[in-house]
N, C-alpha and C positions, 0 to 999 in steps of 0.2 A: 433029802433036806428041804424043809418047807421055807416059803419065801421070806418070812421073818428072820429065820436063822440066816438065810443067804445075805439079807440085807445087813445083819449084825456082823457077820464076816467081813464083808465089803468094807464097813464102817471101820473095824478094827484094824484091817490090812492097811490101811492108808492113815497114817499118823495126821491129826488134825493141825499140827503146827505145819504142816505142808501146805496148807491151803492160802491161796494169794489171790488177790483181785487183780487182773492184769486187763490191760487197756490197749485197743488200737491206737495208732499214731494221731488219729484225729480226736481222740479222748471223747468220743460220741459213744463208743461201743467198750462193753467190758464183760467180764464174765470170772467167776470164781472156779478154780482149779488146784489141782495138787502139783506144786511146781517141785520139779527135780532138775539139778544142774549136774549132768554126768561130764565125766573128763576123759572118757575113752570110750572105744567101741563097745567093750566088754560090759561097760558101765551102763550103757544104753540097752544092751539086750539086756541087763537086770532089770531096768525100769519097764522094758517090755513085758516082762515076767510078772513083775509087780501088777501091772495094769491088767493082763490076763487074769491073774488070780483073783483080782479085787472086781472084775467085770466092768473095768472101765475101757472108754476108748483113749486114744493118745492124740494130742496135738503137738506138732513141731512148731517151735518158737526161735527166732534168731534174736534181732534186736527190737523186735517190735516195731518195725517202720511202716508195715502195711497198714493203711489209713483206717480200714474197717474192721471187719470181724475174721479176717483171714487168719490171724494168730492167737485167738482167743477159743476156748470151747467150754461150756458150761459143765461144771462136775467132771471134767476129764483129767487124764494125766499129762502134765505139761512137760515136754522133754525141752529144755532151754540148753542150747548149744554153745552158749558163749564161752564157756570156760575150755572148750575144746578149740583153743586158740593159738596153736604153735604154728610157726613157719617151720615145714618139715626140710625144706631145701630150697636154697637160691642160688642161681647160676648167672652172674653178671656177665658172663659172656654172651649167653643165648637169650637171657630175659626169660627164662622158666621159671616159675615159682610154684611149688608143690607146698599146700598148707592145710590145715584142718579147717572144717567149715565154720567154725567159730571166728577166725580171722576176719576182720573188718575190711571195709574199703580202705579206711585210714591206714590199717595194718600194711596193705598191700602197698600203698604210695610211699610210707615211711621206709618201707624195706627195699623198695627198688630206686628211691628217687636219687640219691646220692651217686649210684652207679650210670644215671641217665635212663631211667626206665619210669613208667606211669602205667597206671592200670588202664587197660584199653578201652573200658566202658565203665563209667560212674554215674551214680544217680546224683540227685541235687542235695543229698547229705552223705557226709563220709562214714557214717556210723552202722549202716547195714552190714550183716555177716555175710561172708560169702555163701553160706548155705542157704540163708534165706534170699539172697539176691538170685541165686539160680534157680531156687524153688519158684521164684515169680519171673524168672528171666527178664531182669531189668533193663532198660534201655538209657541212653543218656542223649546229650546234646550233639552226638556225632553219630546217631542211630542210622541216618540218611546214608552214612559212608561205611560204617564197619558192622552195623546189625546190633544185635542184643550181646550181653554179656556170655549167654551159652555159646554163642559163634567163636568166643575167645577161649573156649576150655579145651585142653588137649586130652584130659584123662580124667575120670571120675569115679569115685569110690563110693558105693551105696549099699547100706545095709538095709534088707528088706524084712518086714515084719515075721516073715517065714523063719528067719534066723540067717538067710543066706547073704554072704557077703560077696559083692561083685565090683570088680574093676572094668569101667565101661570106655571105650574109645569111640571116636567118631565113626567109625565104620560097623558100629552095632546100632541097631535102630532103638533099642531101649535108651541108649544116651540121648536121644531127642524127645523121649517120652517121659523121662523122669525129670530133666530140666524142664521147667515151666508148669510142671504138674501140681504146684501149690501144695507140697508137701503131702499128697495124698497117696503115692505110690510106694515111696521109701525115704530113708532118712539119708541124705547126703552128709557124708563123714570126712570127705577129702577131696580136693579138686588140684588140678595141675592146670595153669593157666599161662598163655602168653603174653608178657606185658608188652607195652609199647616203648620204642626206643625214640628218646628225646634227646635234644641237645640243649635245651634251655627249660628253666623252671617257670618261664614268661610265655605269654601268649601276645600276639598283636591282636587286638580287638577293635572291629569297626562298628559304630552305632548308626543305624539308619532310621530315620522317624518315617512311618507309614500313616497315610490318612484313612486307609479302609482295607479291606481284604484284597482287592485287587492289586494294591501296592505290595502288600504284604508276599503275595504269591510271586508278584513279579520279581521281588527282591531274592526270594528264595531260590527261583528259578535260575537267576543270574549267578548266584554263588555255589549253586548245589554241586558242581563239578570241580571247583577250585578253591573249596575252603576244608578246613578240618572239624569245624562246629558251628552250628546254627540254632538259635533259639529266640523266639519273640514274645515279648511282654504284649497282652491285650488289654486294653481298657473296655471291660464290658457295660460301660455307661454310654459308650458312643451310639447315636442313634442316626438312622438313615443313612445319608451318604457317608457318615462317619462310623458305621458299623465296622468293626475290625481294626479300628485304629490302634497304635501301639508303637513299639520301637525293637527293631530286630537288633541283635548282637552276632557278628560273624567273627570266628576265631581262627587263627592259623598258628601253628606251631613256629618258634622261632629258632634260629641256629646261631647261638653265640660264638664268637670266635675264640674264646678263652678255653683252654683245656677243661678247666675244673669251674665252671661259672659259679658264683655265688648263689644264683637262684636255684641251684639243685641242692642247697642245704637245706635240711627240714626246717630249721629255725627261721629261716627267711621265708618259709611258706605260712608259717602260723598266722592264723587269724588274729587282730589286734583285739585285746579285750576291752577297749575303751575307744570312744569317739573323739577323735583328734587328740588323744593323750589325756582328755580330762573326764569325760562324761563315762560311766561305766556302762558297757552295753548290756550288763545283767539287768538293768533297770528299765530297757527301752522297751519291754514288753508292757510294763505299766502305763507307759505313755500311748502305746499302740492301742491298748485296751479302750482308751477313752475315744479313739477314733474309730473304733471297730464296729460301726453301725453303718446303716446306709447312707445317712447324709455324709457322715465322715470320710468314708470310704470313697464316695461320689467324688468328693473334693480333693483327696489324696490323688485318685486315677487322674483327674483333670490336670492337677498341677503337674504330675509326673510326665504326662503327655506334652503339656505346655512345654516344659523345661527341656523335655528331649527334642521337641521341634525346635526350639530357639536357641538351645546351649549346647547340646552334644550332637545335634544331626551331622552326618558325615565325618565325624572327627575319630581319630585312631589313637588308642592309647595302648600302653603295654600293661597287662594285668597277670598277677600270678595264676598259675594252674588252680590252686587251691581256692582263691577268691572267686575266680570265673567259673568254678565247678559246683562249689558247695555253698550256694546262696542261703540254704535253710539252715545252715550251721552259723551264719554271720550274726544273727541275733539270738542269743541264749534263751532258752524258754519261750520262745514267740509264740507258741501254741496255747501258752497261759491266756492270752489275749483273747481267746475264743471262749474262755470259761465263762459260765458253768456248764453250757450245753455242748462245747466243743465245736466240731466241724467235719464236714466230709469233703472228699475230692470225687469229681466225677470227671472220668477222661473218658474220650471217644475218639476212635481211629477210624479215618474215613478215606476212601480210593481219591486219587487226585481229583477225578473228573466231577467228584461230587462235593469235594470238602468246602468250596467258597458257599455253596448254597446250604450245606447242612449247618455250618458254624453260623451263617448269617441267621438261620431260623433259630439256633440255639440261643443266641443273644438277644433276639426279639422275643422269645418266650420267657427268657428271665426278665425283660424289661416289663413285659405285660403282667407279669405276675409279682412285679416290685421285688423281685429275690435276685437281683444282680450278683454275679460272682464277685468276691472282693478281689481276686487275683486270676487272672488268665494266662495260660501259657501255651505257644504254639509251637509246633517241632513237626519235621519231616522225618520219614522211615521208609524202611524198605521190607518186604516181606521175607518170612523165614520157614523153617520146616518142624517148629517144635510143636508139641502135642495141643497145647492149650495156647497157641499163639494168639498174641493181641495185634501183631505187627500187620501193616497194609502197605502197598506202594502208594502212600500218600501221606496224609497228614493226622497230627493228633491235637487236641484241644483240651487242656486241662484247667478244672474250675473248682475253685474253693468256696463252699458255702457255709455261713455260719448257722448253727442249729440252735433253736430254742424249743422249750415245750410246744410253744403256740406256733412256731412256723414249720415244724417237722411234717406235718401232714401235707402241707403245701408243696414243700422241697421234694417230698417222695413223689408226689403227682407231677411235678415240673420234670423230674428225672425220668418218670415213666414216659412222658410225652415226648421227652428227647430222644429216649431210647427207640421208640418207634420211627422217629425220622432217621435216626442212625441207621437202623436194620434196614430199612426201606431203600437206603443207598449203598447196602452191601457193607456196612462197617463191623467194627468190632470193639471189644471192651477189655479191660485189664482188671484181674482179681487183686492184684496189690492196692489198686484204687477204689475198690467198689464198695458201695454200703447199699445199694437200691437196685441191683439187677433182681429180675424176676427168673424163676426157671425156665420160662417160655422164651426169656430173652437169650438165656445162654443156649438152650437147644436150636434157637434159629441162628445165632452166629458162628456156633461151633460146628454145628450139622450133626445128622444122625450118625455118618460114617465115623468121625472123630470120637462121639461119644460112646459108639459101640466099642470101638476100639479100646477107649479107656476102660469100660466096663470089663472087658475081657483080660485086660492087664491088672485090674484090680482085683478079678477073682484069682489070677495067678500069684501074684506077689503080695496080696495082702487079703487072703481069702476068708480070714476072720472079720475083715472090715474095722481093723482097728485102728487106722489112721483116719482124722477126722478133723474138723474145724467147725466153729458156727457159722462161716461162710459156705462150707460144703454142705452142711445141713439145710441152710436156708435155699441154697440152689439146687437141692435133691441130686447131688453128686456122691452121695454116699446113702 
């Protein structure tokens, strides 16, 4: 068969109506692919066969919550697992939930809440699928205490491109290699997770205003061993002695005296759709868009810091688990405020002893470049044993950068400079948040041994190299 005939057969075997343009969560990256939505393992096998016969690679996609290009692939077959969303079993006595990979974090908490259980690790949005969350091994505001979502899994079912279906438990090394592997080794089809026993749907939350990084780290140290959650908002416009200023929120589970407290009813957790019952939140992004520029965000960050210092500092409130956990879901369509260019998120993970110096430098670099992040988030972590681990015994700092055609080269240069500082301190990165890593950065933080282990696994479980993403291509992981 000559190349022209092969190209014609490939075009014929994949119907054009399957072509869709898919975007990363930051709306910056996109790619056209052939979208399939299987509902079973057998249907996934059929899609893999279609991809092979058409000479296409395959990208795994959950809810598309990875910020950059980790869930898109140019001219690839896209396996969207959202329709594989059945809870297969739920045991309210033990808190074990067994479900398909398309079940979302929202599906987990809605299943367990009324029986007194909460997902043990959640991201800042409730909409990621379990398969995507495990592929990236997400962390939460309690990472310092319980680790990542992978640490909470009891059993995993994985379909490999070879056609082999394996059930993995924690005593199998492959368990720690599939989780975190960014969908490049196998397709997670089912997972059994141990949910967290709770006795209230509310948390006690303490707000503490901090003037700089020294105060931030002091408060984290103070509450590290006797709190359930910690997270801090950072004002990246703070200069000099105010570099690192912001507000920490520390959370504790509550124990309500009632046997069936109303806070465990799902409808009492639902986020309101309006502000003060009047102004629809669906319109808030249009107001945010007017302020979504450097002067506007400088003002908003300053006002937030002053309000936290004068009004909220040292105060305790009760807050629902949903409201505390899923801030990214509070304003519908908030990402539209970043259009037309979208945004990227940059997150670095740095060992304790170097965190203050590295994050001080990151903010100073942003200010020097006049590219301050409009939102900074600071968290504490502990290390883990997963293949592409981002975790350290230390802190992470997540940054949101608005992208335009004009500023993109400068943002990319800034991120590369920050990468160098992070790597010098023994830091790490997170594929779910990445848009700017270079192949050399990945080689530096993962190390030769990890990458060699990954390539051997790839050769064994995906010998034809069928699983890919645009991120994997960019970082030379395929």
